N, C-alpha and C positions, 0 to 999 in steps of 0.2 A: 803230607804233615799230618799229624797225627792227631786228632780229635777228643781222643781224652787226657787229660793233662793231672800228673800226680800233685796233691799236693805232701810236699814235703815237710811242712814244718806239722802238720799234722800226723803225719805219721813216725816221726821222730821225738814228738809227744809221746804219745801211743809206747813207742816203744819203754821211751825212758821209763812212766809210769810201772810197764812189767818190771822195770830192772834196778831195784832199790833195795838193796841188802839188808839194809838197820833202817827201824822205826822203832820210836816206842808209842805209848798210850795215851801219848798228848798230841801224837800225829807229828810230831819232828820227825825229818828222813836224814838219812845221808846216804849217797850215792858209791860212797866209797873211794871215789875222784876226789883229790885237792887235799888242803888241808880238812884235818881234823874239824867234825861239828862240836861245835861248844857245852850244848846238850850232853853229847857223848862223852864226851872228857871230864864231866863234872859228875856224869853219871859212872864211869871207871875207876876214880878218884876217892870215890863214894863207897868202891866197892863190890861193884855191878861188873859181872863178867861181859866181854862181847858177845859172846855168845848168846848170851838173856836178849838183845835188842835182835835177834835174826829173823829176818821176813819171813814167815811161814810158806807166801807165797812165791817169794823168788824162784825164781826155776834156774839161776847161772852156776 
């Protein structure tokens, strides 16, 4: 029996936080999966480009 146990929930959260490809200055984020975030749709309709919201820390 292994004495060390992996905390999978913490590992998933850590990986998820590093994998946020889109964000804005207000703290809104979009992981790029599922339906488009309302804040992102509104910004694009107002004339912003999707690349304006690219997270510079995103490594993917």
